Structure formats: structure tokens, C-alpha cells
NUVOLUM-526581 format. One record per atom (N, C-alpha, C): residue number from 1; x, y, z; atom name; residue in one letter. Coordinates in steps of 0.2 Angstrom, whole numbers. Layout:
<recs>
 pos     X     Y     Z site code
 NUM     X     Y     Z   CA    a
...
</recs>
This chain:
<recs>
 pos     X     Y     Z site code
   1  -298    27  -306    N    m
   1  -299    29  -299   CA    m
   1  -306    33  -299    C    m
   2  -311    31  -295    N    d
   2  -317    35  -295   CA    d
   2  -317    41  -291    C    d
   3  -322    45  -291    N    w
   3  -321    52  -288   CA    w
   3  -321    51  -280    C    w
   4  -324    46  -278    N    q
   4  -324    45  -270   CA    q
   4  -317    43  -268    C    q
   5  -313    40  -272    N    n
   5  -307    37  -270   CA    n
   5  -301    42  -272    C    n
   6  -303    47  -275    N    e
   6  -298    52  -278   CA    e
   6  -294    56  -272    C    e
   7  -288    56  -272    N    i
   7  -284    59  -267   CA    i
   7  -284    67  -268    C    i
   8  -286    70  -263    N    i
   8  -287    78  -264   CA    i
   8  -281    81  -260    C    i
   9  -278    78  -255    N    k
   9  -273    81  -252   CA    k
   9  -269    76  -248    C    k
  10  -262    77  -247    N    t
  10  -258    73  -243   CA    t
  10  -255    77  -238    C    t
  11  -255    75  -231    N    r
  11  -251    79  -226   CA    r
  11  -246    74  -223    C    r
  12  -240    77  -223    N    i
  12  -234    73  -221   CA    i
  12  -231    77  -215    C    i
  13  -231    73  -209    N    t
  13  -228    76  -203   CA    t
  13  -221    72  -202    C    t
  14  -216    75  -201    N    m
  14  -210    72  -199   CA    m
  14  -209    71  -192    C    m
  15  -211    66  -189    N    i
  15  -211    65  -182   CA    i
  15  -204    64  -179    C    i
  16  -200    59  -182    N    v
  16  -193    58  -180   CA    v
  16  -188    59  -185    C    v
  17  -183    62  -184    N    e
  17  -178    63  -189   CA    e
  17  -171    65  -186    C    e
  18  -166    64  -189    N    n
  18  -159    66  -185   CA    n
  18  -159    73  -182    C    n
  19  -162    78  -186    N    t
  19  -162    85  -184   CA    t
  19  -169    87  -182    C    t
  20  -169    91  -177    N    a
  20  -175    94  -175   CA    a
  20  -176   101  -178    C    a
  21  -182   102  -181    N    g
  21  -184   108  -184   CA    g
  21  -189   112  -181    C    g
  22  -190   111  -174    N    r
  22  -195   114  -171   CA    r
  22  -194   114  -163    C    r
  23  -196   119  -160    N    r
  23  -194   119  -152   CA    r
  23  -197   113  -149    C    r
  24  -193   111  -144    N    w
  24  -195   105  -140   CA    w
  24  -195    98  -143    C    w
  25  -194    98  -149    N    i
  25  -194    92  -153   CA    i
  25  -187    89  -152    C    i
  26  -187    82  -151    N    y
  26  -181    78  -150   CA    y
  26  -178    76  -158    C    y
  27  -172    78  -159    N    g
  27  -169    75  -165   CA    g
  27  -166    68  -163    C    g
  28  -166    63  -167    N    a
  28  -163    57  -165   CA    a
  28  -162    53  -172    C    a
  29  -156    49  -172    N    h
  29  -154    45  -178   CA    h
  29  -160    40  -179    C    h
  30  -164    42  -184    N    g
  30  -169    37  -186   CA    g
  30  -174    41  -190    C    g
  31  -180    38  -191    N    l
  31  -185    41  -195   CA    l
  31  -192    38  -193    C    l
  32  -197    43  -193    N    a
  32  -204    41  -192   CA    a
  32  -208    46  -196    C    a
  33  -212    45  -200    N    i
  33  -215    50  -204   CA    i
  33  -223    48  -204    C    i
  34  -227    52  -202    N    l
  34  -234    51  -203   CA    l
  34  -237    54  -209    C    l
  35  -240    50  -213    N    v
  35  -243    51  -219   CA    v
  35  -251    51  -219    C    v
  36  -254    57  -220    N    e
  36  -261    57  -219   CA    e
  36  -264    58  -226    C    e
  37  -268    54  -229    N    v
  37  -270    55  -236   CA    v
  37  -278    56  -236    C    v
  38  -280    62  -238    N    f
  38  -287    64  -238   CA    f
  38  -290    63  -245    C    f
  39  -296    59  -244    N    k
  39  -300    58  -250   CA    k
  39  -307    61  -250    C    k
  40  -311    61  -255    N    n
  40  -317    63  -255   CA    n
  40  -322    59  -250    C    n
  41  -320    53  -249    N    d
  41  -324    49  -244   CA    d
  41  -321    47  -237    C    d
  42  -316    51  -236    N    g
  42  -312    50  -229   CA    g
  42  -305    51  -229    C    g
  43  -302    48  -224    N    k
  43  -294    49  -223   CA    k
  43  -291    43  -221    C    k
  44  -285    42  -224    N    m
  44  -281    36  -221   CA    m
  44  -275    39  -218    C    m
  45  -273    36  -212    N    k
  45  -268    38  -208   CA    k
  45  -263    33  -207    C    k
  46  -257    34  -210    N    i
  46  -251    29  -210   CA    i
  46  -245    31  -207    C    i
  47  -242    27  -202    N    l
  47  -236    28  -199   CA    l
  47  -231    25  -203    C    l
  48  -226    28  -207    N    f
  48  -221    25  -210   CA    f
  48  -214    26  -206    C    f
  49  -212    20  -204    N    d
  49  -207    19  -199   CA    d
  49  -208    22  -192    C    d
  50  -204    20  -187    N    t
  50  -206    22  -180   CA    t
  50  -201    25  -176    C    t
  51  -195    27  -179    N    g
  51  -190    30  -176   CA    g
  51  -186    24  -172    C    g
  52  -180    27  -168    N    p
  52  -176    22  -165   CA    p
  52  -179    19  -158    C    p
  53  -183    23  -155    N    t
  53  -185    21  -148   CA    t
  53  -192    24  -147    C    t
  54  -196    20  -143    N    g
  54  -203    22  -141   CA    g
  54  -203    29  -137    C    g
  55  -198    30  -133    N    d
  55  -197    36  -129   CA    d
  55  -197    42  -134    C    d
  56  -193    42  -139    N    v
  56  -192    48  -144   CA    v
  56  -199    49  -147    C    v
  57  -201    43  -150    N    l
  57  -208    43  -154   CA    l
  57  -213    47  -150    C    l
  58  -214    44  -143    N    n
  58  -220    47  -139   CA    n
  58  -219    54  -137    C    n
  59  -212    56  -136    N    h
  59  -211    63  -134   CA    h
  59  -213    67  -140    C    h
  60  -211    66  -146    N    n
  60  -212    70  -151   CA    n
  60  -220    70  -153    C    n
  61  -223    65  -152    N    l
  61  -230    64  -154   CA    l
  61  -234    69  -149    C    l
  62  -232    69  -143    N    k
  62  -235    74  -138   CA    k
  62  -234    81  -139    C    k
  63  -228    83  -141    N    i
  63  -226    90  -143   CA    i
  63  -230    92  -149    C    i
  64  -231    87  -154    N    l
  64  -235    89  -160   CA    l
  64  -242    88  -159    C    l
  65  -244    85  -154    N    g
  65  -252    85  -153   CA    g
  65  -255    79  -157    C    g
  66  -251    74  -158    N    i
  66  -254    69  -163   CA    i
  66  -256    63  -159    C    i
  67  -262    60  -160    N    d
  67  -265    55  -157   CA    d
  67  -265    49  -162    C    d
  68  -263    43  -160    N    f
  68  -263    37  -164   CA    f
  68  -269    33  -164    C    f
  69  -274    35  -160    N    s
  69  -280    31  -159   CA    s
  69  -284    30  -166    C    s
  70  -283    34  -171    N    d
  70  -286    33  -177   CA    d
  70  -281    31  -183    C    d
  71  -275    28  -181    N    l
  71  -270    26  -185   CA    l
  71  -273    20  -189    C    l
  72  -272    20  -196    N    d
  72  -275    14  -199   CA    d
  72  -269     8  -201    C    d
  73  -263    10  -201    N    a
  73  -258     5  -203   CA    a
  73  -251     8  -201    C    a
  74  -246     3  -200    N    i
  74  -239     5  -200   CA    i
  74  -236     2  -205    C    i
  75  -231     5  -209    N    v
  75  -227     2  -214   CA    v
  75  -220     3  -212    C    v
  76  -216    -2  -212    N    l
  76  -209    -2  -211   CA    l
  76  -205    -3  -217    C    l
  77  -201     2  -218    N    s
  77  -197     3  -224   CA    s
  77  -192    -3  -225    C    s
  78  -189    -5  -219    N    h
  78  -184   -11  -218   CA    h
  78  -183   -12  -211    C    h
  79  -179   -17  -210    N    g
  79  -178   -20  -203   CA    g
  79  -173   -17  -199    C    g
  80  -171   -11  -200    N    h
  80  -165    -8  -195   CA    h
  80  -168    -5  -189    C    h
  81  -165    -5  -184    N    y
  81  -167    -2  -177   CA    y
  81  -169     5  -178    C    y
  82  -166     9  -181    N    d
  82  -167    16  -181   CA    d
  82  -174    18  -185    C    d
  83  -177    13  -188    N    h
  83  -183    14  -191   CA    h
  83  -189     9  -188    C    h
  84  -187     5  -183    N    t
  84  -192     1  -180   CA    t
  84  -192     0  -173    C    t
  85  -187     4  -170    N    g
  85  -187     4  -162   CA    g
  85  -193     6  -159    C    g
  86  -197    10  -162    N    g
  86  -203    13  -158   CA    g
  86  -209     9  -160    C    g
  87  -208     3  -163    N    l
  87  -214    -1  -166   CA    l
  87  -219    -3  -161    C    l
  88  -217    -6  -155    N    i
  88  -221    -8  -150   CA    i
  88  -225    -2  -147    C    i
  89  -222     3  -146    N    e
  89  -226     9  -143   CA    e
  89  -231    12  -148    C    e
  90  -229    12  -154    N    a
  90  -233    14  -160   CA    a
  90  -240    10  -160    C    a
  91  -239     4  -159    N    i
  91  -245    -1  -159   CA    i
  91  -249     0  -153    C    i
  92  -246     1  -148    N    k
  92  -249     2  -141   CA    k
  92  -253     9  -142    C    k
  93  -250    14  -145    N    g
  93  -254    20  -146   CA    g
  93  -260    20  -150    C    g
  94  -260    15  -155    N    a
  94  -266    14  -159   CA    a
  94  -272    11  -155    C    a
  95  -270     7  -150    N    g
  95  -274     4  -145   CA    g
  95  -278    -2  -148    C    g
  96  -276    -5  -153    N    r
  96  -279   -11  -156   CA    r
  96  -274   -14  -161    C    r
  97  -275   -20  -164    N    r
  97  -271   -24  -168   CA    r
  97  -271   -21  -175    C    r
  98  -268   -16  -176    N    i
  98  -268   -13  -183   CA    i
  98  -263   -17  -187    C    i
  99  -263   -16  -194    N    p
  99  -259   -20  -199   CA    p
  99  -252   -17  -198    C    p
 100  -247   -21  -198    N    v
 100  -240   -19  -198   CA    v
 100  -237   -22  -204    C    v
 101  -235   -18  -210    N    i
 101  -234   -20  -216   CA    i
 101  -226   -20  -217    C    i
 102  -223   -25  -219    N    s
 102  -216   -26  -220   CA    s
 102  -215   -31  -225    C    s
 103  -208   -31  -228    N    h
 103  -206   -37  -231   CA    h
 103  -204   -42  -226    C    h
 104  -205   -49  -228    N    p
 104  -203   -54  -222   CA    p
 104  -196   -54  -220    C    p
 105  -191   -51  -224    N    d
 105  -184   -51  -222   CA    d
 105  -183   -46  -217    C    d
 106  -188   -41  -216    N    a
 106  -187   -36  -211   CA    a
 106  -185   -39  -204    C    a
 107  -187   -45  -202    N    y
 107  -187   -48  -196   CA    y
 107  -181   -53  -196    C    y
 108  -177   -53  -201    N    k
 108  -170   -57  -201   CA    k
 108  -165   -53  -196    C    k
 109  -160   -57  -193    N    p
 109  -155   -54  -190   CA    p
 109  -151   -49  -194    C    p
 110  -149   -43  -192    N    k
 110  -145   -39  -196   CA    k
 110  -140   -36  -192    C    k
 111  -134   -35  -195    N    f
 111  -128   -33  -191   CA    f
 111  -122   -31  -196    C    f
 112  -118   -27  -193    N    v
 112  -112   -25  -197   CA    v
 112  -106   -28  -193    C    v
 113  -100   -29  -196    N    l
 113   -94   -31  -193   CA    l
 113   -88   -26  -193    C    l
 114   -89   -20  -196    N    k
 114   -84   -15  -196   CA    k
 114   -87    -9  -193    C    k
 115   -83    -5  -189    N    p
 115   -76    -7  -186   CA    p
 115   -76   -13  -181    C    p
 116   -82   -14  -179    N    k
 116   -83   -20  -174   CA    k
 116   -90   -22  -175    C    k
 117   -91   -28  -173    N    i
 117   -98   -31  -173   CA    i
 117  -103   -27  -170    C    i
 118  -109   -26  -173    N    r
 118  -114   -22  -170   CA    r
 118  -121   -24  -173    C    r
 119  -125   -26  -169    N    y
 119  -132   -28  -171   CA    y
 119  -136   -21  -173    C    y
 120  -139   -21  -179    N    n
 120  -143   -15  -181   CA    n
 120  -150   -17  -183    C    n
 121  -152   -23  -181    N    g
 121  -159   -25  -184   CA    g
 121  -164   -23  -179    C    g
 122  -170   -25  -181    N    i
 122  -176   -24  -178   CA    i
 122  -176   -26  -171    C    i
 123  -177   -23  -165    N    p
 123  -176   -25  -159   CA    p
 123  -182   -30  -156    C    p
 124  -186   -32  -160    N    y
 124  -192   -36  -159   CA    y
 124  -192   -42  -163    C    y
 125  -195   -48  -161    N    n
 125  -196   -53  -166   CA    n
 125  -203   -53  -168    C    n
 126  -205   -57  -173    N    i
 126  -211   -57  -176   CA    i
 126  -217   -59  -171    C    i
 127  -215   -64  -166    N    d
 127  -220   -66  -161   CA    d
 127  -222   -60  -156    C    d
 128  -217   -56  -155    N    e
 128  -219   -50  -150   CA    e
 128  -224   -45  -154    C    e
 129  -222   -44  -160    N    v
 129  -227   -40  -164   CA    v
 129  -234   -43  -165    C    v
 130  -234   -49  -166    N    e
 130  -240   -53  -167   CA    e
 130  -245   -53  -161    C    e
 131  -242   -52  -155    N    r
 131  -246   -52  -149   CA    r
 131  -250   -46  -149    C    r
 132  -248   -40  -152    N    i
 132  -252   -34  -151   CA    i
 132  -254   -31  -158    C    i
 133  -251   -33  -163    N    g
 133  -252   -31  -170   CA    g
 133  -254   -36  -175    C    g
 134  -254   -34  -181    N    r
 134  -256   -39  -186   CA    r
 134  -251   -38  -192    C    r
 135  -245   -42  -191    N    p
 135  -240   -42  -196   CA    p
 135  -243   -44  -203    C    p
 136  -241   -40  -208    N    i
 136  -243   -42  -215   CA    i
 136  -236   -42  -219    C    i
 137  -234   -48  -221    N    l
 137  -227   -49  -224   CA    l
 137  -228   -50  -231    C    l
 138  -226   -45  -235    N    s
 138  -227   -45  -243   CA    s
 138  -221   -43  -246    C    s
 139  -219   -48  -251    N    i
 139  -213   -46  -256   CA    i
 139  -215   -42  -261    C    i
 140  -222   -43  -264    N    t
 140  -224   -40  -270   CA    t
 140  -228   -33  -268    C    t
 141  -229   -29  -273    N    p
 141  -232   -22  -271   CA    p
 141  -239   -23  -268    C    p
 142  -241   -19  -263    N    l
 142  -247   -20  -260   CA    l
 142  -251   -13  -260    C    l
 143  -257   -13  -263    N    e
 143  -261    -6  -263   CA    e
 143  -265    -7  -257    C    e
 144  -263    -3  -251    N    i
 144  -267    -3  -245   CA    i
 144  -273     1  -245    C    i
 145  -274     5  -250    N    s
 145  -280     9  -251   CA    s
 145  -279    12  -258    C    s
 146  -285    13  -261    N    s
 146  -284    16  -268   CA    s
 146  -279    22  -268    C    s
 147  -274    21  -272    N    g
 147  -269    26  -273   CA    g
 147  -264    26  -268    C    g
 148  -264    21  -264    N    i
 148  -258    21  -258   CA    i
 148  -255    14  -259    C    i
 149  -249    14  -261    N    i
 149  -245     8  -263   CA    i
 149  -239     7  -259    C    i
 150  -238     1  -256    N    v
 150  -232    -1  -253   CA    v
 150  -228    -4  -259    C    v
 151  -222    -2  -260    N    t
 151  -219    -5  -266   CA    t
 151  -217   -12  -266    C    t
 152  -216   -15  -260    N    g
 152  -213   -22  -260   CA    g
 152  -205   -21  -262    C    g
 153  -203   -27  -264    N    e
 153  -196   -27  -266   CA    e
 153  -194   -22  -272    C    e
 154  -189   -19  -272    N    i
 154  -187   -14  -277   CA    i
 154  -182   -18  -282    C    i
 155  -184   -18  -288    N    p
 155  -179   -21  -293   CA    p
 155  -173   -17  -294    C    p
 156  -167   -20  -294    N    r
 156  -160   -16  -294   CA    r
 156  -158   -16  -301    C    r
 157  -159   -10  -304    N    r
 157  -158    -8  -311   CA    r
 157  -152    -4  -312    C    r
 158  -150     0  -308    N    t
 158  -144     5  -309   CA    t
 158  -138     1  -308    C    t
 159  -132     3  -311    N    n
 159  -126     0  -310   CA    n
 159  -121     4  -305    C    n
 160  -124     9  -302    N    f
 160  -120    13  -297   CA    f
 160  -123    13  -290    C    f
 161  -129    10  -289    N    e
 161  -132    10  -282   CA    e
 161  -131     3  -279    C    e
 162  -126     2  -275    N    k
 162  -124    -4  -272   CA    k
 162  -125    -4  -264    C    k
 163  -127   -10  -262    N    t
 163  -128   -11  -255   CA    t
 163  -122   -15  -252    C    t
 164  -118   -12  -247    N    e
 164  -112   -14  -245   CA    e
 164  -111   -14  -238    C    e
 165  -108   -19  -235    N    g
 165  -106   -19  -228   CA    g
 165  -111   -21  -223    C    g
 166  -117   -23  -225    N    l
 166  -122   -26  -221   CA    l
 166  -122   -33  -221    C    l
 167  -124   -36  -215    N    k
 167  -123   -44  -215   CA    k
 167  -130   -46  -212    C    k
 168  -131   -53  -213    N    t
 168  -137   -56  -210   CA    t
 168  -135   -63  -210    C    t
 169  -140   -68  -207    N    i
 169  -138   -75  -207   CA    i
 169  -144   -79  -210    C    i
 170  -142   -83  -215    N    i
 170  -146   -87  -219   CA    i
 170  -144   -95  -218    C    i
 171  -148   -99  -215    N    d
 171  -146  -106  -214   CA    d
 171  -140  -107  -210    C    d
 172  -139  -102  -205    N    g
 172  -134  -103  -200   CA    g
 172  -127  -100  -203    C    g
 173  -127   -97  -209    N    k
 173  -121   -94  -212   CA    k
 173  -122   -87  -212    C    k
 174  -116   -83  -210    N    v
 174  -116   -76  -211   CA    v
 174  -115   -74  -219    C    v
 175  -119   -70  -221    N    v
 175  -119   -68  -228   CA    v
 175  -120   -61  -229    C    v
 176  -119   -58  -235    N    d
 176  -120   -51  -236   CA    d
 176  -128   -50  -236    C    d
 177  -130   -45  -233    N    d
 177  -137   -43  -233   CA    d
 177  -138   -38  -239    C    d
 178  -142   -40  -244    N    d
 178  -143   -36  -250   CA    d
 178  -149   -32  -249    C    d
 179  -152   -32  -243    N    m
 179  -158   -28  -241   CA    m
 179  -164   -28  -246    C    m
 180  -166   -34  -247    N    k
 180  -172   -35  -251   CA    k
 180  -178   -32  -248    C    k
 181  -178   -32  -241    N    d
 181  -183   -29  -237   CA    d
 181  -184   -21  -238    C    d
 182  -180   -18  -241    N    d
 182  -180   -11  -242   CA    d
 182  -186    -9  -247    C    d
 183  -191    -5  -244    N    q
 183  -196    -3  -248   CA    q
 183  -199     4  -247    C    q
 184  -203     7  -251    N    a
 184  -205    13  -250   CA    a
 184  -213    14  -251    C    a
 185  -216    20  -249    N    l
 185  -223    21  -250   CA    l
 185  -224    26  -255    C    l
 186  -229    25  -259    N    i
 186  -231    29  -265   CA    i
 186  -238    32  -264    C    i
 187  -239    38  -264    N    i
 187  -246    41  -264   CA    i
 187  -247    44  -272    C    i
 188  -252    40  -275    N    d
 188  -253    42  -282   CA    d
 188  -259    47  -282    C    d
 189  -257    53  -283    N    m
 189  -262    59  -283   CA    m
 189  -263    60  -290    C    m
 190  -269    64  -291    N    k
 190  -271    65  -298   CA    k
 190  -266    68  -303    C    k
 191  -262    72  -301    N    d
 191  -257    75  -305   CA    d
 191  -250    73  -304    C    d
 192  -249    68  -301    N    g
 192  -242    66  -300   CA    g
 192  -241    61  -293    C    g
 193  -235    59  -292    N    i
 193  -234    54  -286   CA    i
 193  -230    57  -281    C    i
 194  -231    55  -275    N    i
 194  -227    57  -269   CA    i
 194  -223    50  -267    C    i
 195  -217    50  -266    N    i
 195  -213    44  -264   CA    i
 195  -210    46  -257    C    i
 196  -211    41  -252    N    v
 196  -209    42  -246   CA    v
 196  -204    36  -245    C    v
 197  -198    38  -243    N    t
 197  -193    32  -242   CA    t
 197  -190    32  -235    C    t
 198  -187    26  -234    N    g
 198  -184    25  -227   CA    g
 198  -177    26  -227    C    g
 199  -173    22  -230    N    c
 199  -166    23  -231   CA    c
 199  -163    22  -238    C    c
 200  -168    19  -242    N    s
 200  -166    18  -249   CA    s
 200  -160    14  -250    C    s
 201  -159     9  -246    N    h
 201  -154     4  -247   CA    h
 201  -154     1  -254    C    h
 202  -160     0  -257    N    s
 202  -160    -2  -264   CA    s
 202  -158     3  -269    C    s
 203  -157     9  -267    N    g
 203  -155    14  -272   CA    g
 203  -161    19  -273    C    g
 204  -160    25  -272    N    i
 204  -165    30  -272   CA    i
 204  -168    31  -280    C    i
 205  -163    30  -284    N    i
 205  -165    30  -291   CA    i
 205  -169    24  -293    C    i
 206  -167    18  -291    N    n
 206  -171    12  -292   CA    n
 206  -178    13  -289    C    n
 207  -179    16  -283    N    i
 207  -185    17  -280   CA    i
 207  -190    21  -284    C    i
 208  -187    27  -287    N    a
 208  -191    32  -291   CA    a
 208  -193    29  -297    C    a
 209  -189    25  -300    N    k
 209  -191    22  -306   CA    k
 209  -196    16  -305    C    k
 210  -196    13  -300    N    r
 210  -201     8  -298   CA    r
 210  -208    11  -297    C    r
 211  -207    17  -293    N    a
 211  -214    21  -292   CA    a
 211  -217    23  -298    C    a
 212  -213    25  -303    N    v
 212  -216    27  -310   CA    v
 212  -219    21  -313    C    v
 213  -215    16  -313    N    e
 213  -217    10  -316   CA    e
 213  -224     7  -313    C    e
 214  -225     7  -307    N    l
 214  -231     5  -303   CA    l
 214  -237     9  -304    C    l
 215  -236    16  -305    N    t
 215  -241    20  -306   CA    t
 215  -243    22  -313    C    t
 216  -238    21  -317    N    g
 216  -239    24  -324   CA    g
 216  -238    31  -325    C    g
 217  -236    35  -320    N    k
 217  -235    42  -320   CA    k
 217  -228    44  -320    C    k
 218  -226    48  -324    N    n
 218  -219    51  -324   CA    n
 218  -218    57  -320    C    n
 219  -224    60  -318    N    k
 219  -223    66  -314   CA    k
 219  -222    64  -306    C    k
 220  -217    67  -303    N    i
 220  -215    65  -296   CA    i
 220  -216    72  -293    C    i
 221  -221    73  -289    N    k
 221  -222    79  -285   CA    k
 221  -217    80  -279    C    k
 222  -215    74  -276    N    m
 222  -210    75  -271   CA    m
 222  -207    68  -269    C    m
 223  -201    68  -267    N    i
 223  -198    62  -264   CA    i
 223  -195    65  -257    C    i
 224  -197    61  -252    N    i
 224  -195    63  -245   CA    i
 224  -193    57  -241    C    i
 225  -187    58  -238    N    g
 225  -185    53  -234   CA    g
 225  -177    52  -234    C    g
 226  -175    46  -232    N    g
 226  -168    45  -233   CA    g
 226  -166    42  -240    C    g
 227  -160    45  -242    N    f
 227  -158    43  -249   CA    f
 227  -152    39  -248    C    f
 228  -149    37  -242    N    h
 228  -143    33  -241   CA    h
 228  -137    35  -246    C    h
 229  -135    41  -245    N    l
 229  -129    43  -249   CA    l
 229  -124    45  -244    C    l
 230  -125    44  -238    N    i
 230  -120    46  -233   CA    i
 230  -114    41  -234    C    i
 231  -108    44  -235    N    g
 231  -102    40  -236   CA    g
 231  -101    39  -244    C    g
 232  -106    41  -248    N    a
 232  -106    39  -255   CA    a
 232  -100    43  -259    C    a
 233   -97    40  -264    N    s
 233   -92    43  -268   CA    s
 233   -95    49  -271    C    s
 234   -91    54  -273    N    d
 234   -93    59  -277   CA    d
 234   -96    57  -284    C    d
 235   -93    51  -287    N    e
 235   -96    49  -293   CA    e
 235  -103    46  -292    C    e
 236  -105    43  -287    N    r
 236  -111    40  -286   CA    r
 236  -116    46  -285    C    r
 237  -114    51  -281    N    i
 237  -118    57  -279   CA    i
 237  -120    60  -286    C    i
 238  -115    61  -290    N    f
 238  -117    65  -296   CA    f
 238  -121    61  -301    C    f
 239  -120    54  -301    N    k
 239  -124    50  -305   CA    k
 239  -131    50  -303    C    k
 240  -132    51  -296    N    t
 240  -139    51  -294   CA    t
 240  -142    58  -296    C    t
 241  -138    63  -295    N    i
 241  -141    70  -297   CA    i
 241  -142    70  -304    C    i
 242  -138    67  -309    N    d
 242  -140    67  -316   CA    d
 242  -146    63  -317    C    d
 243  -147    58  -314    N    e
 243  -154    54  -314   CA    e
 243  -160    58  -312    C    e
 244  -159    62  -306    N    f
 244  -164    66  -304   CA    f
 244  -166    71  -309    C    f
 245  -160    74  -312    N    r
 245  -161    79  -317   CA    r
 245  -165    77  -323    C    r
 246  -165    71  -325    N    r
 246  -169    68  -330   CA    r
 246  -176    67  -329    C    r
 247  -177    66  -322    N    m
 247  -184    65  -320   CA    m
 247  -188    71  -319    C    m
 248  -195    71  -320    N    n
 248  -199    76  -319   CA    n
 248  -201    77  -311    C    n
 249  -197    80  -307    N    i
 249  -198    80  -300   CA    i
 249  -198    87  -298    C    i
 250  -204    89  -294    N    d
 250  -205    95  -292   CA    d
 250  -200    97  -286    C    d
 251  -200    92  -281    N    r
 251  -197    94  -275   CA    r
 251  -193    87  -272    C    r
 252  -187    88  -269    N    l
 252  -183    83  -266   CA    l
 252  -182    85  -259    C    l
 253  -184    81  -254    N    m
 253  -183    83  -247   CA    m
 253  -179    77  -243    C    m
 254  -173    77  -245    N    p
 254  -169    72  -242   CA    p
 254  -168    73  -234    C    p
 255  -166    67  -231    N    c
 255  -165    68  -223   CA    c
 255  -161    62  -221    C    c
 256  -161    61  -214    N    h
 256  -158    55  -211   CA    h
 256  -151    53  -214    C    h
 257  -151    47  -218    N    c
 257  -145    44  -220   CA    c
 257  -143    47  -227    C    c
 258  -145    53  -229    N    t
 258  -143    55  -235   CA    t
 258  -136    58  -235    C    t
 259  -134    61  -229    N    g
 259  -128    64  -228   CA    g
 259  -128    71  -230    C    g
 260  -124    75  -226    N    e
 260  -124    83  -228   CA    e
 260  -121    84  -234    C    e
 261  -115    81  -236    N    k
 261  -112    82  -242   CA    k
 261  -116    81  -248    C    k
 262  -120    75  -248    N    a
 262  -124    74  -254   CA    a
 262  -130    79  -254    C    a
 263  -133    81  -248    N    i
 263  -138    86  -248   CA    i
 263  -136    93  -251    C    i
 264  -130    95  -249    N    m
 264  -127   101  -252   CA    m
 264  -126   101  -259    C    m
 265  -123    95  -262    N    k
 265  -122    95  -269   CA    k
 265  -128    95  -273    C    k
 266  -134    91  -270    N    m
 266  -140    91  -273   CA    m
 266  -143    98  -274    C    m
 267  -143   102  -268    N    a
 267  -145   108  -267   CA    a
 267  -142   113  -272    C    a
 268  -136   112  -273    N    i
 268  -132   117  -278   CA    i
 268  -134   115  -285    C    i
 269  -134   108  -287    N    e
 269  -135   106  -294   CA    e
 269  -142   106  -296    C    e
 270  -147   105  -291    N    l
 270  -154   105  -293   CA    l
 270  -157   111  -290    C    l
 271  -155   117  -291    N    e
 271  -157   123  -288   CA    e
 271  -164   124  -288    C    e
 272  -167   126  -282    N    g
 272  -174   127  -280   CA    g
 272  -178   121  -279    C    g
 273  -175   115  -280    N    k
 273  -179   109  -279   CA    k
 273  -178   105  -273    C    k
 274  -172   107  -269    N    v
 274  -170   103  -264   CA    v
 274  -170   107  -257    C    v
 275  -173   103  -252    N    r
 275  -173   106  -245   CA    r
 275  -173   100  -240    C    r
 276  -169   101  -235    N    r
 276  -168    95  -230   CA    r
 276  -174    95  -226    C    r
 277  -177    89  -225    N    a
 277  -183    88  -220   CA    a
 277  -180    87  -213    C    a
 278  -184    90  -208    N    k
 278  -182    90  -201   CA    k
 278  -188    88  -197    C    k
 279  -187    85  -191    N    a
 279  -192    83  -187   CA    a
 279  -196    89  -184    C    a
 280  -203    88  -184    N    g
 280  -207    93  -182   CA    g
 280  -210    97  -188    C    g
 281  -208    96  -194    N    e
 281  -211    99  -200   CA    e
 281  -217    96  -202    C    e
 282  -222   100  -204    N    i
 282  -228    97  -207   CA    i
 282  -229   100  -214    C    i
 283  -230    96  -219    N    l
 283  -230    98  -226   CA    l
 283  -237    96  -229    C    l
 284  -240   100  -233    N    e
 284  -247    98  -236   CA    e
 284  -246    99  -243    C    e
 285  -248    93  -247    N    i
 285  -247    93  -254   CA    i
 285  -254    92  -257    C    i
 286  -255    96  -262    N    i
 286  -262    96  -265   CA    i
 286  -261    95  -273    C    i
</recs>
């Protein structure tokens, strides 16, 4: 990486999350994270997920004083409504047809059957997004700027991180949804990497290992986002903690679908490294 493209600072703003960490901010089940990457030759501004609704997204943007007119791209972690419901409003806020990066499976129908049938997929079809944005559908990793990588599909390597209970339709048949569309964002800084996750349906450890593989860096400065451990067994939680313990991680900031039990256990076992992320928080990593 040449000196002009070297990342000197990353600013992360939690726009939407289940819990509010600031006065007047709405907490809502979902996630939207603004990632601003500062380089010697300029800045890249990325919206990672868009929260459950445009109303919540726009309200919190107003409270935070954030303008999307200079937004460079939107990255969707996967195709569930709580991460994509504000998509159309986000594109409108940019005021132009900006790239909307996702796995192609993000636009497939998604639902659960227990305790009763409920649709939980993206509330828009690809045609609606194409009318005002520019969808970029990629299965493979995509470097959207020097040092900024969308992972694409995450290889499933662990034997304890399973995707269960989710359904989709392929060729007219209801099948298990193994969430191939689940992906993360990596910021490759000089002295380590930042990993931003949506729901980690592919497994938070699988994601972390893929990020290390893609960048060639073992140092993880931060992992922030949903770890999808809500409802997980104690065995899975402790196996996840054991894997985190083996990794060179400075800070873990779980939220959204991680679950309070898992957050508490991580905070106890990984003392000093874990803190819950909340809507309204602004973090700067140098």
C-alpha cells in the first residue's frame, strides 16, 4: 500500500442498534453502522447496513448531525429486514445512484416457520433498488478501496457455528437457508485490522479467520457488530470465547444479535477487552 492510500484513522458511528446510548437516539432491533476511513489522499464514507426502517435511520441521522450527500457506498451484510429496511431512504439521502454492495442471495425470499411463519427478508426487490441505486452483487471478496474489503462468502470452517431455523425458496422448494449472503467489512490499517459484522450467521470465528486470511494480518484491532450468539448454548459461547482468546484481538464490541448472556460471559472471560456497542456511539481508531 503506497503512502497516499495508507489508512491513518477510522471513525465508526453506531447509527442504529437495539439499545440507545445517547439522548434522543432511537434504539431499534437492527443495525446500521457508518464507517469513515481517512487516508492521506482523502476519505471514504461507507454505510454498513441500514437498520430496520427508514424512519429510524433518518431520525438518528438527524440527531447525530450526519449527512449522506457524500456517502460513497452502502454495504449490506445480508438480506434480513433488520439490516436492510432503511435501504431506500439511505440511497435517497445520498441523492444519487451510489453502489449498493451485497451477495446475490441477499435478495432471495427469507422466512422462518417457528413458532409460526414470518417473513424476515429484505423488504425490497432488486428492481426497486436498481431504480435509484447501483446494486453490485458479488460472491467473492471485493476491495472497494485500497485497504477496505467486503469479504464476500465466508468459508465455514468451525464445527460449532451452525446456521439453523432459517428458510428460503430455491426452484419453488422450501429449503434451509445456510445464509451464504452473510458477509463482513474489513478495514486493513497499518498495524492491524478492524472487522465490522452484521449478524455473523456464518459464524463470528469463521469471519475473523477469513479476515486474517484475506489481509495476511494476525493483529485484530477491533471486531464490532452482531455475533449472533443469542440463544446459543453455553458450549458454543465458551468455544467462541476460547477461539477469541487464541486470537490477537485488542477490543470486542458485540451488539444487536449477540445476546446479553453471551456478552456478559465474554466480558467476564476476556476481561478488559469487551464492551457492548450502542446506537449513538462514535469511535475513532488510529
